Structures are given as structure tokens and as C-alpha cells.
N, C-alpha and C positions, 0 to 999 in steps of 0.2 A: 218710346221713352216718355211721351207726354202722359200716357196712362200710368206709368210707374210714379212719376212726379205727382200726379193728381191723387193717387192712392195715399201716398205719404202725407201730402198736404191736407187731405181729408181725415187723417188719423194722427193727430198730434200726440196721442198717448204712445203710439208705437214709435214715433220719432223721438219722444223724450226718453222712453225706455232704452232705445238704441244708443242715444247720447250718454245716458247714465252708465250703461254697460261698458261702453268704450272708455269712459273716464275711470270707472272702477278697475277695469283690466289694466289700464296704464298705471294706476296707483299701486295695485298689487305687484306689478312688474317692477316698479321703482324700488320697492323694499326687498325684492328677491334677486334682482339682477346682480351679476358680478361687477365689482368695481376695480378698475385698473387705472394706473397713471396713463398708459397708452396701450394700444393693441399689442397683444403678444404675437410675435412674428415667428413662424416656423418655416425653415428652409428644407426642401427635399434633398438632403445631402448627408454625407457621412465622412468621418475621419478615421483612418486606420493608423494607429500609433504602435511602433515597435521600438523597444528599448534594447540597446546593446551596449552595456556598460564598458567604457574605456575605448570604444571604437572611434576612429577618426571620421570626419564628415565624408571624405572620399570613400572610405570603406562602407559607411552607411548607405551612401548613394548607390554604389555598385552592387552591393550584396543584399540590400534591403529594399530601397525605394524603387530602383529600376525593375526589380522582380514584381513588386506590387503593381507598378504601372502596367507591365505586360499582362498581368493576370486580369486586371479589371478593364482593360482597354476594349474588350469584346462585348462588354455589357451595353445594351441598348439604353438610350435615354440619358446618357451622360452629357452634360452641358459644358462643364469645365473640369479640368484636372490640374492640380498643382501640388507641389511637395516641398518639404524643407528637410535638409539633412544637416544635422549638427553633431557635435561630439556626443556619442553615446545615445543618439536619439534620431529617429526618422519618422516623419509623418506624411501621409498622403491624404489630400483633401479632395473629395469627389462631390461635385455639385450636379444634381440631376435637374431635368426639366420640371417645370412647376406642376405639370399634370401627372407626375409620377405617383404611383401607389407607394407610399412610404415604406410599408412593411415588405412588399415584394422587392422594392429596390434594395433595401437593406439585406434581405435574404440572398439576393443575387450577388451582392458584394461579398457577403460572408462565405458563400459557396466557393467563389473564385479565390478568395484569400486563403481559405482552409486547404485548397488544393496545392498550395505551394509547399514543396518538401525540401527546398534547397537553401533555407535560411541557415545562417551560422548556428552551430550548436549552442554557443553562449548567448544567443539572442533570446529575449523574452518572447512568449507567445504574443501574436498580434492582438491588440485591443481595438475593437470596432465599436463605434458609438455614433449616434446621430449628431448632427451639428448642434452645438450648444448656443441657443439664442437667448439665454437668460440674461437679465439685467439685475443689477444690484438694487434692492428695494430699501433695505435697512442696514445700517452699518453701526456696529457696537465696538468701541475701543476697550479692550481688556488690558489694563496697564498695571505695572508693578514697580515699586520703588527698589532701591538698591538691596533691600533685605530679601527680596523675592528672586529666587534663581530662575534661570530660563526654563528649566524642566518644570518647576512648580507652576510657573505662569502658563506653560503649554498645557499641563494637566488640567488646570482650571478652565482654560479656554476650550479644551476638548469637552470637558464636562458641560460647559455652557452650550456648546454647539449641539451636543446630544439632547440636552433638555429642551432647548428651543425647537429642535427638530420634531419633538413630540407634541408641540402645541398645535392647535388647529390653524388651518389656512397658511401653513408654512411649506412651500414646495421643496425648498432645498436650502441647506446652510453650509457655508464653507468658511475655512480659515485662510487668512491672508497675512503674509509676513511671518511665516513660521518655518523653522527647519525640521526636516524629518530626523527621527532618532536613528542612531547607528552605534553598533559595538565594533570597535576597532582593536584588534589584537596586534599590537605593534612589536614585532620580533626583532631582537638585536642580532645583527650579522655576526658580531663577536661571540655571542652565546651559541648561535647555531654552530659555529666552527668549533667551539669548546666541546660540544656534545656530539659533534658529527651529524648534525641534523640539517634538514632543508626546510624551506618554507612549506613545501608540499607535505613533509612529514607532520608539521604542526597542523596544517589545514586538515589532513586526513584524520589526525587524532581527535580534533574537535568534532569533525563531521561524524565520526563513528562512535564517539563517546557521548556526546550531548544529543540525546534523542528521547522521544516518547514513542513507544511502540506497543500496539495491542497484539496479544498473542493468543487470542481465542478465549475459551471459557472452559471451566471444569465443572462437571455435574457431580454433586455430592448428595448424600441423603438429606443434608440440611438445606439444599437448594443449589442453584447455579451461581458460580462466582467467575467474574472475568479475570483474565490473566493479562497483565500489562507491565511494561517497564516504564517508569516515570523518572527519567534521569536527564531531561533536557535542562541545560544550563539557562539561567535567565538573568542572574545578577553578575556583577563584576567578580564577586568571590567564587561563584559557581564556575565561571570560565577559568579563573586562576587555578582552580583545583583539578582541572582536566589533566590526566596523565598522558604525557607525550611518548615517553619511553621508559622501560625498566632496564636498569643497568645490571651488569653481571654480578655485582656485589649485593644485589637485592634492593638497592636504592632506586627511587623513581625520579624521573625528570618531569616536573609539572610545567604548565604554561607559565606560571609565575616565575619560574627559573630562567626562562628564555625570552619572556615578553612582558610588556606592560599592557594591561587591559583597560581601555577607556570606554566606559559606558556613557556615551554623550550624544552628539548630534553630527549630522552630515558635515563633512569638512569643507563647507563653503562659507564665505564671509557674508554675514547678514546682520544688520543692525536696524531695527524698526522702532521708532519712538513717536509718542504724541506728547507735545509740550515738554519734551526732554525725558519722558519716562519710557522705558522699554515697553512695547505694546504689540499685541496681536489683535488683528481686526477680525471680528465675527461678522460675516456677510450673509444676510438673508436674501436669497435670489428669487427672481420672478419665475413664473411657470404658468401653464395653462390652467384655467378654471380657478383663478385666485381672486381674492378680495383684499385689496391693499388696505382698506380701512380696518377690517377685522384682523388682518395680519398685524397691523400696528397696535391695535388695542391689546391683542394677546401678548406681544413682545413687551409693550410698556407695562402690562400687568406683571409679567415675569420679572422685569427689572425692579419694579416696586417691591416685590416680595424678597428680592435679593438684598435690598438695603438693610444694613445692620447684620447681615449674615456672611459678608465677604471675608475671606481670609485676611489676616493682618498684612498691610502693605499693598493689597490689591484693590483696584478701583475699576468701575465700569461706567463708561460714558456713552450715551446715545449720540452718535456723531451725525448720522444722516437718517432721515425717515421720509420715504417717498409719499407717505400719507399726508405729510405737511404740504408737499408740492401739489398733491392731488387736491387737497382742500383749498389751497390758495388759488389754483387754476380754476377749480370749479366755482369758487366764489367770484373770481374775476369774470368768468364767462357768464355765471348766473346773474351777477349784478348788471352786466351789460345786456343780458337777455331781458331782464325785468325792465330795465330802463328803456330799452328799445321797444319792448312790447307796450309799455305805457305811452311812449311817444306815438306809436302806431295807433293805439286806441284813441288818443287825444286828436290825432289828425282825422280819424274817422268820425269822431263826435263833432268836430268842427265843420266838416264838409258833407256829412251824411246825417240823416235823422238819427237821434240818439238811440232809438230802439234798434235801428238797422246796425249802427256801430256796435251796440252791445252784443247782438247776436253774431256779428262777424268776429268780434273778439272771442266769444265763446267757441266759435268754429275753429279758431287757432288752437285753443286748448284741446278740443276734441281730436284734431289732426295730430297734435303732439302726443296725446295719450294713446292713440291708436298705434302710432309708430313705436312708442316706448313699449307697448304691450307685445309687439312682434319681435323686438330685438333679440330676446333669448332664443327664439326659434331659429335664428340665423347666426347664432353663436357670436353675437356682438355684445360686448360689455359696455357698461356706462363708464366711459373714460373721457379725457379732454377732447378727443377727436369726435366721438359720437355726440357729446354734449354740444360742441361747437356747431355740429351739423344742424342741430335744432335751431340754433341762433341764425345760421345761414339761411335756413329754409323759411323763416318768418316771411320774408319778402316774397317768396315764391308761392306759398300756400295761401297767403292772404289775398292773392290776385283772384282766385276762384270765388271766394266769398264776396269780395268787393264787386266783381262783375255780376254775379247772380243777385246780390243784395241791391246793387244800384239799379239793375234792370227791373227788379220788382218795385223798387222805390219810384222809378220813372213811370211805371204803369199806374201807380197810385196818383202821380202828378197829372197823368193824362185822364184821370177820372175813374179808373177801375178801382175796385176794392175787394177785400176778402180773398177767398180761395182763388178766384179767377185771376186776380192781379198776381198772386204768387205763382200759379201754374203758368200763366202766359209769360210772365217775366222770366221765370226759370227756363221755360221751353224755348224762348227766343234766343238764348245764349247757350243752350245745352251742347250744340255741336262744337262751337269753338272752345268751350270749357273742357269738354272731354278730350278733344284732340290736342289741346294745349297741354293737358296733363300727360297724355301719352307721349307727345314729342319731347317734353321736358324729361320724362323718365327715360326715354331713349337716349337723350344727350348724356345722362348720368350713367347709364348702363355700362358703357365701355370701361369706366373706372373700376368696375367690379372685377374685370378680367385681366387687369395688369399683372405682371409678374415682378418679382424682385422685392426689395426691402420695403418699398412704399405701398405694396399691394394691400396690406391689411388696413393701412390708413385710408387710402382712397376707397376701399371697399366699404368701410364703416360709414363714411360720409355718403356714398352713393345709396346704400341701403336705407339710411335714415331719411334721406330726401325722397326716395321712391315710395317708402312706406307712408311717410307723412303726406305725400301727394295723393296716394290712394285714399286715405281717410279724409283728406281735404275734399276730394271729389264726392265721396259718400256724404259728407256733412253738407256740402254746398247744394247738392241736388236732391237729397232726401230729407235732411233734418232742417236746414235753413228755410226752405219754403213753408214748412209746417209752422215755424216760429213767426214768419212774416205774413202768414195767411190772414191775420187779423189787423194788418196795417191799414190805417184809414188815411184819407187825404189830409194834407198838412193844414193845420189850423192853429198856429202859435198864439197862445193867449197871454203869456207872461214875458217880461223883458228878456230873460235869458233865452227862451225859446225863439223869440223874434230875432235876437242877435245871432243865434245859431243858424236860423233860417236865412238871414241876410248873408252870412258867410257862405252857406251852401249855394244860395242863388248867385253869389258873386262869380262862382266858377262858370255857371251857365251864362251869365252876362259876358264874361271874358271870352267864352267860346264863341258866342254869337257876334260880339262886337269887335274883338281883337283877332282871335285866331281865324275866324271865318274869312275875313277880307285878305289876311296874309296868305292863307292857304289858296284862295282863288288866284292871287298873284303868282304864287309858286307853281300852280298848275299851268298858268299861261306861259310862264318861263320855266317849264319843267326840265328842259335840257340844262339850263343854267343851274337850277336847283340840284339836279343829279350830279352835275360837275362839281359843285361846291362840296357835296358830301363825299364824293370820290376823292377829291383833293384833300379833304380832311383826313380820310383814311390813309392815303399815301403818305401824307405828312407825318401822321402818328407812327406809322411803321418805320419811317425814316428816323424818328426820334429814338426808337429802340435799336435799330440796326447800327446807328452811328454812336451809340453809347451814351446819349443824353439822358435817356431813361435806362437806368442800370438793370441788369438781370442777374439773378442769383438763384440757382436751382433750389437750394435750401438756404434761405436768408438766415443770418446768424441770430441765435437766441442766447442771451447771456445766462450763465449759470451762477449759482452762489458758491461755486467751488473753482479754484484755479489749480490746474495740474501742471507741475513742472517736471520735466524728465530730461536728464543728461546722460548720454551714452558715451563712454570713454573707449579707447581702443582695447581690443581683447588683449589680456595679459598685463594691463595696467596694474601696478602695485596697489594693494588695498589702502595703503596709507594715502595715496594720491586721491583715491575715491573719497576718503573721509575728508580730505582737504576741500574738495568740491562741495561736499555736503555742508561743511562749515561755512563755505562761501555763501551758500544759499541761505543758511540759517542767519548769518550776519545781515544779509539783505532784508530778511523778514523783520529782524529786530530794528533795523534802521527805519523801515517803513512804519512800524508801529510808533517809534519815537517821533517821526514826522507828524503822524496823525495826532499824537498826544500834544505836541507843541502847537499844532494848528488849532486844536479845539480846547486848549487850556486843560487838558486831561479829562475832558468830559465826553469826548468822542471815542468810538471804538470801531475798528475795521475788521479785525481778524478774531474769529471765535475760537478756532482750534487749528493746530498745525501738526500734520503727520509727515514723517520722513522715513524713507527706507533706503539704505545703501546695501548693494549686493554686488560683490566682485567689482565689475566695471560699470555699474549703473547706479544712478541716484534718482529717486522719485520723491517728490514733495507734493502733498495735497494741502491746499490752503482753504480752510472753511471760513467763508465770510459771514458777517452778521447780516440780517435781513436788509434788503436794499433801502428800505425806508428809514433805516437808522444809521446809515453810513454816508459819508460825503463823497466817496468815489464809486464809480461804476466798476463792474468786474473787468471791463476792458481797460479802464484807466489804471486799475490796480495791477493788472497783468503787465501793462506797458511800463509802469513804474518799477515793478519787481525786475523786469528784464533789464532796465537801466541800472538798478542797484546791484544786480548780480554781476554785471559787467562781462568781460571776456573770459571764456574758458578755452584757452588756445589749443589744448589737446583734445577737445571734445569732438566726437564724430557728429553728433546731433544734439541740438538743444531745442526743446519745444516748450512753449508756455501757452496752454490752452485754457480759455475762459468761457467757451461756449457749451451749451447744453445739448446741442445737436451736431457736434463735430462728426463728420463722416469720412474723414481722411483728407489729405492734401488736395487742393483743387486741380493741381497738375500732377499726373502720375502716369508714366509710360512703362510698358514692359518690353524689353528687348530680348529676342530669342535667337539662338544660333547654336550650331554644333561646333563652331570654331570659337574656342574660349578667348583667344587673343583678339579676334575680330570683334567679339562681344564686348570686351573691356575697352577696346579702342572706340567703338561706337558710343558706349556709355560716357566716356570722358568727353567726347565731342558734344554730346547732348548737355552734359553738365556745364561745360564751358559756355554754351549758348544761353542756357537758362540764367547763369550768373551774370550775363551781360545786360540783362533787362533790369530797368529800375522798377522797384516795387516787388521784386522776387527775392525771397530769402529762404534760408534753411534748405538749400538744394543738397540732396543726399542721394547716394548710391547705396542700395540696401546690401550690397556685398560687404560684409563686415571686414574690418581691417585684418590684414594677414597677421597671424600670430607666429611667434618664433617657434620653430619645430626642430626637435633634436631627432636626427635620423641615424640609424645604425644598420650595418649590413655585415655579413661574415667576411672576414679576410680570406684571401686564398690560402688553402691549407688547413683551415679550421675544421673542415670535414674529416681530416685525418685523426682528429681527437674524438671522433664519433658524434660531433655536434651537427645539428641541422638548424636551419633558420627557425623552424617551428619550436625547437628546444629553447633557443636563445630568447625568442620573442615571448614564449610562455613564462620563462623565469623572470624576465624583466617586468612583464605585466604583473606577475604575482607580487613582486616587490614594491612596485610603484603604484599601480592602480589597486592591487590587492586581489585576493581570491575570496570570493563569496562562499562561505562554508554552510550557512544556514540562515533561515529567517524566523524571527521570533514573533508570534502574535502577541501584541501588547497594546491594550486600549484601542482596539479596532484598527491598528496600524501594523504593517509588516516591518519589523526592524531587521535590517540587514546586518550580518556579522561578517566582517572581513578579517583576513590575515594578511599583513603587509609589513613593510619596514616602518620604523618610526617617522613621524612627520618631518622632524628636523633633518633626517637623512634624505628624505624624498624631496627636500627643497635645495639639495646640494648637487651641483654638476660634478664635483670631485668624487662624491660618493657614487654617482652613476658610473663614472669611468672605472671605479675600482670594485664594483660589486662582484661577488664571486659567482661564476657560472659553473654549475656542477655537470661534469661529463658523465657518460653512461657507466664508466668504470669507477666513479666515485671521486675522481680528482676535481680540484677546484682551481679555476683560472680566472684572473680579472677580465672584466668585459673588454677593456681596451686592448687586451692582447689577442682577442679572437674576433673583434669587430672594429670596423672603421666607423667613427662617430663624426657626423657633420651637422652643421646648423643651416636650416633653410627657412624660407617663409612658407607657412602653410595657411590654408583657408580655415575659417571657423564656422562657415555656414554656406551651404550650396542650395540655391533655389532652382526649381524646375517648373515649367508651365507647359502643358500639352506635350509632355515627354521630351522636352528639350531644356538644356541649361538656359537660365534666364537671369536677367539683371533688371531690377526695378529702379527707375530714376524718378524722384518726386521732388516737389517744391511747393512752398507756401507762397501765396500771392496776396497782396492787398486786395480787398474785396472789389473795388471799382475797376480793377485792371485784369480780372480773370479772363473775361471773354476777349479782351484786346490781345492778351498774350497768346491765348490759344489760336486766335486768328492769325497772328503774326507767325507763329510756328508752322501752322498748316500751309500758309500761302508762300512764305519766303524762306523757311529753313528746311522743312522736311523734303521738298523735292530734291535739293542737292544732297541732303543727308542720305536719302535712299539710294541715289546714284553712287555715292562714295562708299557705301557699306552694303553691297549687294547680297552678301551672305547673311545679313541680319534682318530679321523681320521685327516689326514693332506694332504696338497696339495700345489703345487706351485701357486703363483699368481703374478701379476705384470710382470716384465721383464722376469723372468724365465719361467712363464707360457706362455707368448707370444712367447718366443724363442722356447719352446718345441712344441707348436701348429704349429708354422711356419715350423719347421723342419719336423714334421710329414706330414703336408699338402703339402709342396713343394716337398718332396720326392715322395709322391704318384703321384702328377701331373707330375713331371719330368719323372717318370717311364712310365706313359701313353704317354707322349710326345716322349720319345725315342722309344716306341713301334710303335707309328704312323709313326715316321720318318723311322724306320726300314722297315715297310710295304711299305712306299712310295719308298724308294730306292730299295727294293727287287723287286718290280714290274718294276721299271725302268731298272734295270740291269739283271732281270730274273735270280736271284741267291739268295740262302739262306746265303751263306758264305760272300760274298763281302759287303753287308750292315752292317753286324756285324763288319767286318774289318774296314770299313769306320767310323762307329759311335763309336765303342769301342776304337778305336785308337785315337779318338778326345777328348771325354769328360774327361776320367781319366787323360790323360797326359796334358790337359790344366789345370787341378787342380794341377798337379805336377809343372808346370811352374809358376802358380799363387803363390803356397806356397814358391817356391824359390824366387820369386819376392818380396813377403812380407818380407821374411827374409833379403834380400839385402836392401830393402828400410826401414826396421825397422818399418813396419806398421802392425797393427793387422788385422787379417782376420775377416770381419764382414758380415752383411746381404748383402750389395751391392757388396761385393767381388764376391758373387756367380752369380750375374748378369754379371759381367765382365767375369767370367769363361764361362758362357753360350754364351756370345758374341764371346769369343775366340774359343769355340767349333764350332760356326757357321763358322768362318774363316777356322778352321782346316778341317771341313767337306767339305767346298768349295774346298780347296786344294786337299784333298783326292779324291774327285769326279773327279776333273780335271785329276789327275794322273791315276786313275783306268780307266776312260773313254778312255784316250789315249792308255792305255795298250790294251784295247779291240780292238781299231782300228788297232793297230800294230799286235795283234794276228790274226786278220782277214786277214792280209797281209801275214801270214805264219810264223811269228817269234815265236820262243819258248818263254815260259813264262819268263825265265831269261833274254833273250835278249830284250824282249819287255819292261820289267821293267827298264832295264838300259837305253834303248833308250827313253822311255817315261820320265823318270826322267831327262835325259839330255836335252831333247827338252822343257819340261815344267818347267825347273829349273828357268828361268827368271820370268815368271808370279808368280810362287809360292813364290820365294824370294821377289819379289816386294810387293806382298800383305802383307806379314809379316812385312817387313821393314817399309812400309808406315804406317801400323797400329801402330807400335812401335814409330816411329818418330812423328806421329800425336799426340800421347798422352804424349810424352816426356815433353812438357812445363807444362802440368798439374801435372805430377809426381814430377816435380821440384818446383812447387808452394808452397809457405810457408805462404800465407795469411790465416787468420782465416776462411774466407768464403769457402776456397777450401779444408779444412782438411778432411771433411767427404766424399768428392768426390774422394780423392786420392786412397782409396782401390780398387774401381771399375776400375780405370785407370791402377793401378799396375797389377791387376788380368788379364785384357785384354791384356796389352802390353807384359807382360812376358809369359802369356799363349800362345799367338800366336808365340812368338819366340821359345818356346820349341816345340810347335806343328809343326814348320818348320822342326826341326830335325826329329820329328815323321813321317811327310809326306815323307821326303827324304830318310830315312833309316829304320825306324821301320815298316812302312806300307809295303814296298817291302819285308822286312824279313818275316813278317807275311804272306804275299802272298805266298812266297816260302814255308813256313812251312805248310800253308794250302794245297798247292799242294802235299807236302809229305804225309800229313794225308789222303787226298783223294785217293792218290795212294795206301796207306797201307790198308785202309778200302775197297777200290774197289777190291783189291786182295783177302781180307778175304771173301767178300760177293760173288763175282762172279768168283774168281779164275783167273781173267784176269788182267794183269798188265797195269795200265794207263801210260800215258807219264810221264817220269821222269822229275823232275825239274833239268835239266842239268845245268852245270856251264855256266855262261855267256861267251861271246866272250873274248878272251885274250885281254889284254890292248893294244897290238900292232896290233890287227886285225881290219882293218877298216870295218865299217858297209857298206853293200851294199844296205841298205834300202833307197828306194825312199821316197820323202816327202809324209807324210800321207795326205790324202784328207779328 
């Protein structure tokens, strides 16, 4: 390695060209790399959806979902299987193992689904698609005033959707808050009886008359001509003109004579508004290979062109743009990055020679540019995660440059100069630097192999860190020595230089006159020293396990939007739903009035307000003004809105969410059983227990409230009339749900055409009792005379997990009690619960399941990583003990520092805190390697272990101190950041910053003490085994005894 370092030090042109090439590669990559708000996450899974219009949830479960489950259950690599059965709709969700080949997995599912031949005839063909992991990037509100009809507004929204979809960098565009179109031919029972018709007659007439049919072609001398019938009805008038029957007198009965044709929308209740105007939302979604900035530019350009060309009464408002969030977060991270980098360089200028500090700072830029240049090759975009990783890695990569630069600087202070000082200084620390980079990379490598939703996030951070480390190593060992080859001994001539030299010398003075005596004392009392550090570690872990330091897997990050959702019982009258909607709108108005009163009309809180009411559900989205211009945080706003809305006594669930990273309720359990009664009983017991805890709210059972169900069955003797259950069920279905007779292609949408009874009749139980059932001989009898009609409670949704009926019980919990409640349930409630409900199995799902799987997975991977790192260092140092000393003194005590840091900063420990701990461990290992490697060099010169430790600690005090301080100072701006965009990043910065500061004490005191204790242990066991006494760990030189040690080479 010395020869390679010497070649580059002797060839500064090659070193400079390499540096320039790396910088240019990073610059080119910066302008070409994809830009995303956050990494795009793809799951190896699929969903199979089957529509069966008018079918009950029980029928969908039995005849659709169960058959799907049986078909796919034999496919290898399935991780989870769950399904939903609702009225007219069944969906099976299949999650595969993360290592699945996506195309092969999907093909296997398609093959098994296509093999099913027992679906009901009326069911739609199964639709198979990959999991949709798209997120909304841009939201446009298309609004219309009272002069704009619903159809006109929808037509314009569809046009907007198609045109935006043709723009560049647009993965997908969807409409939200829109009803599908439908043609309803509503037939009068009285008219049917007048003309002796049935609903089936009308349906068959429309089906056979309204059609387009190609009939081949005719070849003539003038050329070929196609033959076709073009008679498909499309408008209301077309359908009204369809002939149903021709009478004996030559007259015809048309549809208009027996029915009213309504060319309108699906008969569901829906009202969506923005600031009181009917609105359809146009949503631009995320996708792979996207650029959020260019996407925004294209959409904004489109909207600018539309100004002045909009139809009268129509307006378009850009409601949400992820590019604004992207720029805001990048500015936040970038400003903290620049501030941190400036602080690091200042620290280097203060305590190292300016020329050394300058080239160390350039080395940081080279490492960043190299990492940035490689990101596209690993499919990593420039997003807030990868950008933050560069900020995180400042403190890690600066270590290598500081250690090499300081070593070269020390050589010049010892009298060497030129290339020899550069080569000897770099060569002296080459082994610890190389192995420190490798071990740090090994610590981060496991995060690339995690599965689940967080995998793309941790993978991006790990790749950035590892790539930056590689280029940091190249810069430190190949480029930096060439730049410092012309370093001359210090000879400050001006006051500024003398001041800087005095500061630099102050560290050396402190090391010799303060640290050295203290370290000698700690070595004499090495067992006490080790006990104090072990006690600090145990105490810190107690702070976390006892809840003094809070934990939160994903700490909350406030959004600039509040989502309010109220679910009412199934079957709730729509008028009641509108009352709840009005209740929410009144609360919003009250809040705005409060803000106006508090700020004398000069303040503003709410920018836009979207509401949507649909049957039994109300959704409200409150868009807040930027945080710097409002007086309330998103949480305070959400809490106040919750108070102003007040009670909704008949609501099944009410949620008010203000976070940007909400991943479901913190407590969520799934209960499975084949015994439905036992399942419901167990669910009620769990719900009652959760509601008994303080701080737990919104406890819900996902089993929707039972809807009233009208059931009918044939009376005894009805078969004598030639009726069967199938006949009666078909005729009732025809009249109430309707018979679909065709689908019209219209503006890219399939418009269903139904024949049915008028809506006013379909809303009457009396009409149901008296509808006429046609017998096979043409007679008509009222339904009530041939069927018994009863009223029961029916289900509206059936969930299944792992091929069993399931109930999901979830609850919201105040943040600081989540772990406490989980522990209480596991220790004191579930043992009795499991005994009392033996036929019911339970498990965590959602957040708790993700956290448990993550902890188990990362623990295994980290143990493997530590094992690999141990092997690497053991081979390098030819020792079994020292790798354990270096590694075990790093990881646990970085955790200790991180816990103390989170306590001081009042920040909960979360997922990304552990990444910070691993980064801190990398710095600590680096420092430990530098210290132990120098001890080896001194031992080779004949010093005792104790004196070698003291001398190594004194001589390596400056680089060890600077690596820790620069890391802490570089992250200080981010730790002090209070913007919304930075809140979820702070835990990782706190963990790294405080971890390295505590690791500094570990390297300077605890590692030497353990080294001494290890020598004592080796001596003791050596005597037991061989009877020969090994060299004793003698007391170090007295404080006033000068060292005769020559400078180490």
C-alpha cells in the first residue's frame, strides 16, 4: 500500500485529474438524476378484484373469495393473504416474499385465477393487478358554480385528466370525488301490466335492438365496402325510441310508453365541494422513474395556458404540489448541510493548519460528488432521504481525511517535510483508516437488505453512506497525500496565523497536561473506570425501558393538511350524513372566526377546504397556510377542530389526522376464528379492555355495523304455481337492482345501461310486498302471496386473513403511552384472554407488526454484520481479543450516548435513530482502531502496555477529538432545526451527534481500561494453563516522568 500512496504523492497531476473527474461526474449526475419527494416503494404483491353487482357480502365470500383463496393457496412465496367481501365486490390481496420475481409471481397468480370455472355467471371477469403503491403528488381542484351541471363539470375534468396525462413526467392521473355515468330505464309496473309485458321483455328488446354489428364486406368493381349495422342507442332519445312490442293493430310499444329513461349518474349519494363549490379533484400520482420538479413545471405550465380559456363558471385551483414540499425539504436539509459544513471547516481551520483544513474540506466535496455520481447506477433518486444521508455522512467521511491529514501534519511537526512526510503520515494510519471504512460499511450494509415499507428508505441511506465512504477512502489515501506533499514545518509569521497556531497547540497542551494525567489515573483504577462506564450504559438502558426516554418507531411529522373522516352506520339516511357534513363545516367557520378575532383580521389559518359526503361517510380535507404564516401548529389546529366538531353520537369512527407520515393506528390486532360467535365475543372483550385505558381513544372494530336486510323465501305451495326460488329471486333482482342490458363506450368510460323499477318505487317496502311475480303460464301474483318476507340484521363487510374469518380491533393512543399500553396488554391482559378464547387466534398487524418484524430482522442482520466486522478486524490485528474490544466498546456505548442525547433534546427514539447509532459506531470504531493500531506500533518499540496506551492516547488525542467534535458540530444546525420538514430527521442527527461524543470518552478512557483488564485476564489464565506468568500490566509512568519515546514511524 505504501508504494501506491507514494506513486500518487509523487504525481500530483494524476491526483488532481482524478479529483476533477470525480467532481465533474458528481455535477453531471446532479443535473440528470431523478428527483422524488421520497423513494418509490414497490411491493411484491397483487390484488384480484371481482365485481358481482347486487350480490350480498356472504355470497361474495362463499362464491368468489373462498374460491380465489383456494386457487392461489398453492403458490409458493406467499407471505400474507387477506380479503374483503362487500356488497357486489370481492377483493383478494396477496403479498409475496420480498425476494420474489415480480413478473413470475404475477403470472403464477394469473394462471391459478384463470383456472377457476365456478364463478357465478353474473360475476365480472377477475381483474388482476400489482399492488398500487402510488402517492398523490399534485392535486388540482376543478370547481363549478351553480350554472355548471355535474355532467359538464365531469366532462371538463375528464378532458383535463387526459391532457395532463399527455404531458411529460406524468406517471398517472386519476379523478377523485366523481360519480360514474349510468343510463337507467325505469319501467312502470302499471305500464307493464297494461301491455302484458315483463321487465325481461323490455331488457331483451333493448339488448337486441340497440347494437352495432359488423357483417363482413362486399367486393364490388368500385372497391371493397364493409357491411355493418349502426343502431346502438347512445342518448336518452335513442333509448326512448326502442321498440318493445308490436301490437296486433299495427301500433308499436316503445320504451317511452312504459319507462322513463334517465341518462345520468350512478344512483349513489355524493357531494364534493371546495370552499362551497361542487368540485372534482384531479390527482397526479407518483410512479417509478419520475421527476417531481419537472412534473410540477409541466402541470403549472398547463394550468397557466388554461387561464382565460376555461368554460364559464368553471375554475381550476392548484391545491397541492409535492414539488413545493420537495423544495422546502431540500432547502431545509441543504441549508443545514451548508451550515454544518461551514462549522466543520471552521473547526478544522481553528485546530489544524489552514492548508490541511482546506484540503480536508475539499475531500468532503470529492466524497459527496463520487457518491452522487453512483446513485443512478443503483436506482437511487435525489430525494429527501438520500439528500439527508449526505448530511448524515459528513461526520463519518471527514474522519478519514482528518486522521490522514493530522498524521501528515504531525510528521511535519516532527521535522519531516515534502513527499516523505505525506507518504509516512498516510502510511502510518492506512490500516486503521481502511478497516474503519470497511467496518462502517459493514454496519450500514444490513439496512440495504430489510424488507417491508421502510426498505427503500434505509436502502437509500445505506447506499449513500457506503458510496461516500468508498470515495472518502480514495480521496484520503490517494488524493490528499498529493495535496499535502508540499507541506512545510509550521512557521507562523502574522498575528492570525500565530493565533491559529496557538489554538492548534492548545489541543496538544491539553492532551499532555490534562488528559495524560487523568488517563494514567484511570488506568491505575481501570476496574473502577470500566464499572463507571458499564453503570452509565445500564442506567441509560433503564431510562429507555422505563419510559423516561420515549420511543416511537415513526415519530410524528406534522403535515400542512388535516384530514377528518366520519363513518356512520351502514344504511344511515343521507340527510343525516349531510347534517354531519354541516356540523364539520360550521366548526371550520368557527375556527376561522376565532383566528380573525385573535389577529384582528390580519391572520389566516386555512387556505382551502374540501369536503365529500358519500352515503354514510364524510371526508374533509383542510389545507393550512404555510406554518411560518399561521399562529397554530397542525396538531393544535386538529385538536381545536375536534373540540369544535363535538360529539357525533351515531358515528362508528371519527378520525382527525394531522401527520404527514401516518401509518395506521399504533395498536391494531387481528383476531381469527372459524367460529363467528367466538370471534365477535373475543373482539368485544378486547375493545372493552382498550377503552379502559387512559390515553386510548377511537377504539374500533372493523366489522361494519349490521345493515337491515329484507329476506324472502317461498311459501309452502308456491311451487304449485310453477315458481322456483331462482325465478322469484331473478325477478326481484331485475326490479330492484336492475338488469344490465349493455355498456356504452363514452369518453373512455363504460356506461352501464340498466332496466329496473323507478327509484321512488325501489325505496318503498309496500311496493316490494306488492310487486308482481310472473309465473310460467303468464299469471301475475303479488310477492307477498308467494313468499314470506322478514327483516334481519345482515353484514355489510366480511374480512378474512389467512383463509379464516377475521376481525380487526384498532385504537389510537397518545404518543407517550404507546409502549406502556402494549406492554400492559402483553403482560397482564392477553394471557387470560388467550385462555378464555381458545378457538380464537390473534396477532399484531399494521404498525405493531411492522415494528416487530423490523426489530427481529435488523437484529439478525446486525449480528451478522458485527460477526463479519469482528472477523475482518481479527484478521487485520491477528488477535481474538482486540476486535471484541474495538467493536463491543463502540456499539453499546454509542447507544448510551444516543439515549442521553434523546433525553436532553426531548426527542423520542425511533427507527432512524438506530441508523444514527450505527453511524456513530462507525466513527467510534474508527477512533478505536486508530488508538489500538498506534498502541501496537509503540509496543513494537518496546514500551509496556500501560505506557503505550498513555502515549498513544496522548499522541492520537487531536485526531480522535476532532473527528468527534466535527461530527457533533456538523449536525448541530439540524438538531436545532424547528421546521416541520426536519422533525423526522432530527432523531438520527441526535443519535449520531451524542453517540460520537460519548464514544469519544469511551475511546479515550474505557477502551484503555478494558485493554488493561484484558491484559490482567490473559495473565491470570496464562498462569492457570501453563503455570507461567505473563508480563504484568504495570502502572504507567509517573506524571512527572518524561517519556523517552522517539516519534513513532
